[in-house]
N, C-alpha and C positions, 0 to 999 in steps of 0.2 A: 389739427394734424401736428402742430408744433408741440402741443402738450403731450400728445401720444409719443412723439419722438423722445421727449425728456423721460417719460415714465418707462418706456421700453428699452432705454439704453442699457447695455450690459455693463455690470460692475466688474471691470477688470482691475487686477491689483496695480497695473502700471498704465499710465496714460501719457500721451504726448501733449505738448503745448497746444498743438493744432486742434486736437479733440476737445481739450478744455475750453479753448476760445470759442469753438463752434457751439458747445453746450451753453457757454455764457451768452453768446449772441442770441441763441434761441430763447433763453430765459429773459433777456432784455426785450426781444421782439414781442414776446407774450405780454410783458408788462406794458409796453407802449401801446399795443393793440387794445388791451383792456382799458388803458387810460383814455384812448380816443372814444371807445364804445361808451364808457361811463359818462364822459362829457355830454354825449347826446342824451343819455338817460337822465342826467341832472337837468338838462335844459327842458326835457319833456316834463319832469317833476315840477319845475318852476311854473310851467304853463297850466298844470292840472292840479288844482289845490286838493281835490278829494283823494288823489292817489300819491300826493307829495311825500307823505311820511313813509309809506311802504316802499316807494321807488327809491327814496334817499337811503334807506337802510340797505336795500339790495345793492345799490351803487357802492356804498361804503364797503360792504362785504367783498364785492368783486375787486375793488381797488386794493383792499388789504391782501387778498389772495394773490393778485398780480405782483404786488411788491414782495410778498414772501417768496414767490417763485424766483424773482430776480435776485433776491438776497441769497437764496440757497444755491443758486448757480453762479454766484459771483466768484471768479477765480481769485481776485485780489483779497477777498475776505477770508480765504482759506489759510489756515495756519500750517504752512508746509515747510519741511526742512529744506536745506540747501539742495540736496540731491533731487533733481527733477524726476528721476526714474521711479520714485515712490509716491508721486502725487496721485491721490484719488479724489474724485469730486463728489460732492454732497453724500457723505457717509449716511446722512439722515435722509435716506430714500423715502421712508414713511412720511417724513415732513412734506416732501414734494407731492406725494400721492394725496395727502390730506388737503394741501393747498389747492391742488388741481380739482379735487372733488368740490371744495368750497366755491372755487371759481366757476365751475360748470353749473352748480345749483343756483348761484347768485345771478349769473348771466341769464339762465333760463327764466328766473323770476323777473328780471328786467324786461325780457322779451315778452313774457306773458302779460305784464302790466302795460307795456307799450301797445300790445295787441288789443287789450281791453279799451284803451283810449281811442285807437283807430275805429273800433266797432262803434264806440259811443259817438265819435265824430260823424260816421256814416248815418247812424240813426237820427242824430240831431239835424243833419243836412236833409234827410228824407222828410222829417217833420216840418221843416221850413218850407220845402217844396209843396207838401200837402196843404199846409195852411194857405199858401199863396194861390194854389189851385182852387181852393174853396172860394177865395175872393174873386178869382177870375170867372168862376161859374156864375156868380151873382151879379156882376157889373151890368149896368144898363146904358152907360154912355161910352162912346168911342174914346174920349179923352182919358177917362178913368182906366179903361181897358189898356190903352197904350202904356200908361204909367205903370200899372201893375205887371203887365207882360214883360216890361224891361227888367223889373225886379226878379220876376220868375226866370227869365233867361239867365241872369247872373247866378241864381241859385242852382239852376240845372247844370251850368258849367262847373260849379264847385262840386256838385254831386257826381258829375261825370268823371272829374279828376280823381276824387276819392275812390269811386268804385272801379275805375280803370287800374289804379295802383293795386287795389285789392285783388282784382282779377289776375294780375300778373303774379301776385304773391301766392295765390291758391295752388296747392299741390295736387288736389283731387281733380282729375281731368273732367269728370262729370260736372262738378260744381263750376269749373272754369267755363264749360260750354253753356251751362244754364245762365251763368252771370253774363256771358257774351250775348245770349239771346235776349235777356231782359234789358240790357243796355241798348241793344239795337232797337228794341221796341220804343224805348224812351226817346232815343235820338230822332227816330222817324216821326213819332207822335207829336213832338214839340212843334214841328212845322204844320202838321195837320191841325193841332189845337189852335194855332194862330188863325189859319184861314177859316176853319169851321166856326170859331167864335165870332170872327168878323162877319161871316155870312149871317149868323144868327142875329147879330146886332143890327145889321142892315135890313134883315127881313124878320122882325120879331114875331110875326104871327104865322110864320111858315113852319108847319109840323115836321116836314122832311128835314129842314135845316136843324131843328132842335134834336131830332133823332140822330142825325149825323154828328152833332157836337157831343151829345151824351155818350155815344159810342167811343169817342176818342178819350174822354175823361175816364170812362170805366176801364179802358184798356191800360191807360197810364197807371191807374191806381193798382191794378193787378200786377203790373211789372214792378212797381215800387215795392209792393208787398213781397214779391218773389226775391228781390235783391236782399231784403232784410232777412228773409228765411235762410238764404244761402250764407249771409254774413254771420248770423247768430246761430246757425246750424239747428234751426228749429222748424217744426211744421205746425200749422195752426191746429188747435184742438188736439194736439198730441197725436195726430194721425201719422201713419208711416207712409213714406213715399213709395207707392207701389206702381212702378211703370210696367205696362204690359210687356211680357217677355217676347222677344223677337224670335223668328224661326232660326236665324243665324246663331244666336246665343244658345237656343234650345238644343240645336244639333251639336254644337261644340261640347256642351255639358254631357249630352247623351253619349257621344263618342268617347269622351274621357272615362265615363263609367264603364262602358263596354270594354275599352282597352285595359281598364284596371283589373279585369278578370284574370288577365295573364299573371298578375302578381298575387292576387288574393281571390279565391273562389267564393269567399263567404262575406265580403265586405258590404254587399247590398242584397236586397231580395228581388226576386223576379217581378213581384208586384210593383216595386219601385221603378224598375226599368220599363215595364209596360205602361205605367202612368206617364212617365216622361215622354214616351213615343206618342201616346194618345194626345198629350198637350201639343206636341209639335204638329201632328196631323190635323188637330182642330184649327191651328193657326193657318195651315195651308188652305183652309176653306175661305180665308180672306181672298185668296187668288182664284179658287175654283168657282166661288159665288160671284166674283166681280164681273160686271158687264163688260169691263175693258180688257179682260184677259182673252187672248186669242184662243180659238178652238184647239189648236195644236198644243199650246202650252197647258191648257186645261187637261187634255187627254193624258199628256205625259206626267203631269203632277199626280193625277188619279192613279195611273199605272204604278208609279214609283211608290206612292203611299201604300198601295196593295202589296207591292213587293217587300216594302220595309216590314210590314206586319208578318209576312211569311218568313223573312230572314230572321226576325226576332224569335219567332216560334221555334225555328230550327236551332237557333243559338241556345235558347232556354232548355230545350230538350237535351242537347249535348252537355250543357253546363250542369244540369241536374244529375246526369249520369256520372260526370267527372267528380261531382261532390261525393258520390258514393264510392267510386273506385278510380284512382288516378292512374290509368294505364297509359302507356305511350301512345297507343292508337287514339284513345279518347282525347288526349291533350292535343294531338295533331288535328283531330276533327274540330276541336274547340277553336284552335288557331284559325282554321279555314272559315268557321262560322263567324268569328270576330271580324276577319278581313272582309267577308262578303257583306256583313251588316254595315260596316263602316263605309264600304264602297257604295252601297245603296244610298246611305245618308249623304255622301258627297255628291252623288248624282242628283238627289233631290234638292240639295242646296244650290247646285249649279243651275237647275231648271227654274227654281223660283227667282234666282238672281237674274237669269236671262229674261224671265217674264216681266219682272219689275223694271229692269233697266231699259228693255226695248220699248215698253209702254211709255216710260218717262221720255226717252229720246224722241219718240214719235210725237208726243203731246207738246214737248218744248219746241220742236221744229214747226208744228202746226200753228202754235200760238205766237210765234215770233213776230208776225206782222201786226199784232194788236188791232185787228180789224174791228172788233166789237167796241173797244175803247174809243177808237177814232169815230165810229158811227155814233156812239153816245154823245161825244163832244159836239158833233155836227148837229144832230137832231135836237140836242139840248138848247143850243144857241138859236135854232129855228123855232123853239117853243113847241115842237111837234110831240105832244104828250103820248100820242098813239105809237109813234115810232120808238120813242124812248122806252115805252112799256115792252115793246117787241124785243129791243136789244137788251133790256135788263133780264129778260127770260133767258136769252142766249148767254149772258154773262153768268147767270146762276148755274146753267148747265156746265159752263167752262169751270166754274168754281168747284162743282161736284167732281169733275174729272181730275182736277189738280189736287184736291183733298185726298181722293182715292189713290192717286199716284204717290203722294207723300206717305200714306199709310203702308202701301206695298213696299216702298223704298226703305222704310224704317225696318222692315223685317230682314232686309239683306244688307243693312248699312255697315255691319262688320265691327264697329267699335261703339262704345257707349256715347262718346261725344258726338259722333255722327248721327246716332239715333236721336239724341236731344235736338240736333240741328233739324232733323226731319220733322220732329214734333212741333218745333217752333215754326217751320215753314207751313205745316198743316194749319196751325192756329192763325197764321198771318193771312192765308187765303180765305179761311173760314170767316174772319172778321172783316177783311178789307173788301170782299165782294159786296156785302150789304151796304158798306159805307160808300162805295162808288155809286151804288144804286140810289141811295138817299141824296147824294150830292148831285147826281144827274137829274133826279126829279125836281130838286130845288131850282136848278138852272132852267129846266123846261118851264117851270112856273114863273120864273123871272128871267126871261131870255136876254134882256139887255143889261143884266147885273154883272159888272166886271168881277166883283168879288166872288160871286157864285161860280163864274167860269174858272177863276183862278183856283178856287177850292176843289172843283172837279179835277183839274190838272194835277194838283198835289196828290190826290188819292190814286189817280191813274198811274202817276210816277212810282208810287209805293208798290203797286201791283207789278209794274214792269221791272222794278228793281228786284223784287222777290223772284220773278221768273228768271232773271239773269243769274241770281244767286243759286237757283236750282241747277243750272247748267254746271256751275262750279262744283256743287254738291254731288252731282251725278258722276263727274270726273273723279272726285275723291273716293266715292264708293267703289267705282270700277278699279281704281288704283289699289285700294285695300284688298279687294277680292283677288286681284292678279298678283298680290304680294309685292307691288311696286313701291309701297310706302308703309311706314310704321303706324303707330297708334295715334299720332298727333292729328287732331281734327282741325277743321277750319274754325277759327274764332272770329 
């Protein structure tokens, strides 16, 4: 902004001392700021040999440009006559513009090089974590495990710091939410990895303990991979990230297109509009086919879907006539058809929102007592395999309900970051359910094992923590729907 001030200043034939000094101060401030910036760049260059040359050149260019700006705005160096009334500053305006351009391009170069170094640091840190994880998977003695796990802990802390800084720097809200989700998985899984590995070492022949441990390692590897995808902006095998479209975003786009007809009757085809509506109505089947949607909501959604088709037919009919002859009556009819179509879509949006959020509120309320988890802990310690089997069936049912709840909430979440948070929650329930079951089976087979008991506790806590996160998420979704808050999602 200071450089912009210099370049935009108006060249008047006469200038007061005050103006000249102000311009000189800005020139000096720019030079000082560049100096501080370049010092950091040079320090980074000294620590990273492979980019040292490129970084040093960019820093020298930036420093030179900063000094040039300071010289060109230096009042003392101006050769001015005695009479103050004729003083003009930097007649060489093009010189300042040239210096400013050089400064901006060299500063950008320094930033890009520094960014490459940060990405490299994160990748190196991830590789260290992966290598230590491989060692942890293979250890066979407690002593060796404790030693390697303490090294692993330090490496995870370093990785958490690097990725946390990166998350704060990200401008893309979707990437920010994905990064937050991956980091949350890694944070929670570190504790699970500890107890699951210890249980496996204590009971090496226990199949359920091995399944439990393998699940944690697999999930951590996926999360590490996702962090690198976000940081390097790449997808494996060049595939594009195709998240399923939510009803909320589908309706928003559809309404934009319909309302666009007011400005331009020819900017899209009727087939295009019909296809968009079909996609939205296909997604509403997630609600109408769900066993957890109430009869009342199902009926309303079906009625509104039918009405939306009729409103679109009417709209298309008037729109086609208006393309042939733009009479005042036809344009008024078109306006009415646009309003009715949008009104119907708003009602559909309100209905699916109500269906998803009321189901979520009921389920969260119903499962707050964690009865099934408590029962699994008790029957596990008793070594009652039959009762454990019975409660694992109940937990599987609960998992299906919560996964379905996350899917429906994603349709009405309202912002992309909240959609990503819903997908993360769905994955968490999907994975944690079977892990609790394998941990409970291990405890039932070894009821006096302290470590198997502690391991089950850790997985149950992860489930409880995800449930309480869902209550926060539900509040956020309602706030966005009611317009009580903006686009910032929970990270």
